[in-house]
Backbone as a printed PyTorch tensor [residue, N CA C, xyz], in Angstrom:
tensor([[[  0.9200,  -1.0930,  -0.0280],
         [ -0.0500,  -0.0360,   0.0030],
         [  0.9770,   1.2450,  -0.0930]],

        [[  0.6310,   2.1850,  -0.8670],
         [  1.3280,   3.3410,  -1.1280],
         [  0.5350,   4.4540,  -0.2390]],

        [[  1.3250,   5.1140,   0.6880],
         [  0.6350,   6.2040,   1.3040],
         [  0.8850,   7.6750,   0.7900]],

        [[  1.8960,   7.6970,  -0.1850],
         [  2.0090,   9.1580,  -0.6610],
         [  1.6730,   8.9780,  -2.0770]],

        [[  1.2610,  10.2170,  -2.6810],
         [  1.2490,  10.3370,  -4.0650],
         [  2.5820,  10.2030,  -4.8930]],

        [[  3.5340,  10.6510,  -4.1350],
         [  4.8520,  10.9190,  -4.7520],
         [  5.5540,   9.6360,  -4.9950]],

        [[  5.3530,   8.6490,  -3.9800],
         [  5.9350,   7.3580,  -4.0730],
         [  5.0570,   6.3360,  -4.8200]],

        [[  3.8410,   6.5320,  -5.0820],
         [  2.7650,   5.7210,  -5.6320],
         [  3.2580,   5.0890,  -7.0550]],

        [[  2.9840,   3.8680,  -7.1420],
         [  3.3410,   3.3790,  -8.4980],
         [  2.3380,   3.5540,  -9.4980]],

        [[  2.5650,   3.0670, -10.6380],
         [  1.7110,   3.2590, -11.9470],
         [  0.3080,   2.7630, -11.7040]],

        [[  0.2150,   1.6930, -11.0540],
         [ -1.0060,   0.9560, -10.6890],
         [ -1.9080,   1.7320,  -9.8200]],

        [[ -1.3360,   2.2660,  -8.7770],
         [ -2.0310,   3.1890,  -7.6680],
         [ -2.6350,   4.4430,  -8.3940]],

        [[ -1.9080,   5.0360,  -9.3360],
         [ -2.1620,   6.2060,  -9.9430],
         [ -3.4300,   5.9410, -10.7740]],

        [[ -3.3910,   4.6170, -11.6820],
         [ -4.3850,   4.4250, -12.4100],
         [ -5.6720,   4.0220, -11.6470]],

        [[ -5.7060,   3.4170, -10.5230],
         [ -6.7760,   3.3310,  -9.6810],
         [ -7.3990,   4.6280,  -9.4250]],

        [[ -6.7290,   5.5650,  -9.1020],
         [ -7.2410,   6.8320,  -8.5630],
         [ -7.9930,   7.4390,  -9.9340]],

        [[ -7.3930,   7.3570, -10.9360],
         [ -7.9800,   7.9600, -12.1350],
         [ -9.2700,   7.3010, -12.4280]],

        [[ -9.2460,   6.0370, -12.5660],
         [-10.4820,   5.0920, -12.8420],
         [-11.5950,   5.4650, -11.7760]],

        [[-11.2530,   5.6650, -10.5130],
         [-12.4730,   5.8690,  -9.4940],
         [-12.8470,   7.3380,  -9.6540]],

        [[-11.8880,   8.1110, -10.0180],
         [-12.4580,   9.7310, -10.2930],
         [-13.3190,   9.7030, -11.4310]],

        [[-12.9640,   9.0940, -12.5660],
         [-13.9090,   9.0550, -13.6570],
         [-15.2440,   8.3690, -13.5370]],

        [[-15.2390,   7.2490, -12.7520],
         [-16.5860,   6.5220, -12.4330],
         [-17.2990,   7.5760, -11.4930]],

        [[-16.8690,   8.3300, -10.7550],
         [-17.4240,   9.1270,  -9.6860],
         [-18.0830,  10.3150, -10.6180]],

        [[-17.2650,  10.7750, -11.4550],
         [-17.7500,  11.9910, -12.3110],
         [-18.8290,  11.4710, -13.4380]],

        [[-18.7950,  10.3950, -13.8950],
         [-19.7780,   9.7960, -14.9450],
         [-21.0520,   9.5990, -13.9410]],

        [[-21.0470,   9.2110, -12.7260],
         [-22.2630,   9.0590, -11.9520],
         [-22.7820,  10.2610, -11.5160]],

        [[-22.1640,  11.3790, -11.2510],
         [-22.6580,  12.6000, -11.0780],
         [-23.3220,  13.2070, -12.2880]],

        [[-22.6470,  13.0650, -13.3810],
         [-23.2520,  13.4130, -14.5470],
         [-24.5500,  12.7470, -14.9320]],

        [[-24.6630,  11.2990, -14.7570],
         [-25.9520,  10.6780, -15.0220],
         [-26.9500,  11.1150, -14.1030]],

        [[-26.7010,  11.3710, -12.8340],
         [-27.7920,  11.8100, -11.9170],
         [-28.3070,  13.1990, -12.3810]],

        [[-27.4310,  14.1250, -12.9190],
         [-27.8300,  15.3850, -13.2900],
         [-28.4710,  15.2640, -14.5140]],

        [[-28.4200,  14.2880, -15.6450],
         [-29.0380,  14.3770, -16.6710],
         [-30.4750,  13.6430, -16.5430]],

        [[-30.3240,  12.6590, -15.5500],
         [-31.8210,  12.0020, -15.4100],
         [-32.6300,  12.6590, -14.3260]],

        [[-32.1880,  13.5460, -13.5030],
         [-33.0520,  14.0290, -12.5860],
         [-34.1360,  14.9730, -13.3440]],

        [[-35.3300,  14.9000, -12.6770],
         [-36.2790,  15.7950, -13.3350],
         [-37.1570,  16.3680, -12.1950]],

        [[-37.6890,  17.5760, -12.4480],
         [-38.6050,  18.2190, -11.5770],
         [-39.9430,  18.2270, -12.3190]],

        [[-41.1130,  17.6990, -11.5550],
         [-42.3310,  17.7560, -12.2700],
         [-43.0330,  18.9580, -12.2280]],

        [[-43.4030,  19.4270, -13.4690],
         [-44.3330,  20.6320, -13.7360],
         [-44.1180,  21.8030, -12.9040]],

        [[-42.9910,  22.3980, -12.6260],
         [-42.6050,  23.5810, -11.8910],
         [-42.5590,  24.6260, -12.7680]],

        [[-43.3820,  25.4410, -12.5540],
         [-43.4170,  26.8090, -13.3340],
         [-43.0990,  27.9770, -12.4180]],

        [[-41.8610,  28.3520, -12.5780],
         [-41.4870,  29.5210, -11.7180],
         [-41.8450,  30.9920, -12.2320]],

        [[-42.2540,  31.0490, -13.6200],
         [-42.5500,  32.3630, -14.1170],
         [-43.9910,  32.7830, -13.5850]],

        [[-44.7100,  31.9700, -13.1980],
         [-46.1710,  32.5340, -12.8220],
         [-46.4240,  32.6940, -11.2770]],

        [[-45.4730,  32.5790, -10.4050],
         [-45.8250,  32.8230,  -9.1100],
         [-46.2710,  33.9570,  -8.9120]],

        [[-47.2710,  34.2540,  -7.8670],
         [-47.8350,  35.5610,  -7.6090],
         [-46.9000,  36.4020,  -6.7640]],

        [[-46.7640,  37.7330,  -7.0800],
         [-45.8180,  38.5090,  -6.2000],
         [-46.3240,  38.9810,  -4.9610]],

        [[-45.4420,  39.1000,  -3.9930],
         [-46.0470,  39.4310,  -2.7420],
         [-45.1680,  40.7140,  -2.2400]],

        [[-45.9330,  41.7300,  -1.9430],
         [-45.3630,  42.9650,  -1.4110],
         [-44.5590,  42.8710,  -0.0520]],

        [[-43.4790,  43.4910,   0.0580],
         [-42.6340,  43.2570,   1.3890],
         [-43.2240,  43.9400,   2.3790]],

        [[-43.4010,  43.3250,   3.7200],
         [-43.8010,  44.0420,   4.8010],
         [-45.2920,  43.3990,   5.2200]],

        [[-45.9970,  42.8310,   4.3180],
         [-47.2110,  42.3430,   4.6810],
         [-47.2380,  40.9360,   4.9350]],

        [[-47.8840,  40.4130,   5.9560],
         [-47.8950,  39.1170,   6.2800],
         [-48.6270,  38.2230,   5.1080]],

        [[-47.8940,  36.9510,   4.9840],
         [-48.5850,  36.0120,   3.9710],
         [-48.7170,  34.7620,   4.2640]],

        [[-49.6220,  34.1810,   3.8030],
         [-49.9080,  32.6200,   3.9780],
         [-49.8100,  31.7580,   2.7240]],

        [[-49.0860,  30.7620,   2.7770],
         [-48.8710,  29.9770,   1.4640],
         [-49.5170,  28.6440,   1.7520]],

        [[-50.1980,  28.1230,   0.8460],
         [-50.8590,  26.5990,   0.7820],
         [-50.5290,  26.0660,  -0.4140]],

        [[-50.7600,  24.6730,  -0.2840],
         [-50.5560,  23.8460,  -1.4680],
         [-49.3920,  22.8390,  -1.2680]],

        [[-48.9340,  22.2200,  -2.2900],
         [-47.9290,  21.0460,  -2.2480],
         [-46.8280,  21.5300,  -3.2010]],

        [[-45.6100,  21.2140,  -2.8390],
         [-44.5660,  21.1460,  -3.8420],
         [-44.5810,  20.1820,  -4.8410]],

        [[-44.1390,  20.3860,  -5.9990],
         [-44.1300,  19.3440,  -6.9910],
         [-43.1460,  18.2050,  -6.6930]],

        [[-43.3740,  17.0750,  -6.8670],
         [-42.5410,  15.9740,  -6.7150],
         [-41.2800,  15.9990,  -7.5290]],

        [[-40.0840,  15.6710,  -6.8870],
         [-38.7820,  15.6120,  -7.7360],
         [-38.5440,  14.0930,  -7.9110]],

        [[-38.4740,  13.7170,  -9.0930],
         [-38.3090,  12.2920,  -9.6490],
         [-36.8500,  12.1720, -10.0110]]])
């Protein structure tokens, strides 16, 4: 087992690169396939500052 990047052999460097690529691929796949259901941010009612407000309803599910 190599405990330093300076004294690590070629195989250890290859393992680190492969694990990094797998993690980056996993993060990219989650980002591509994540979906937010029917969320429309452009039509939300505006609220004036200083007035008390009550909100009701449900947030859209994140799939």
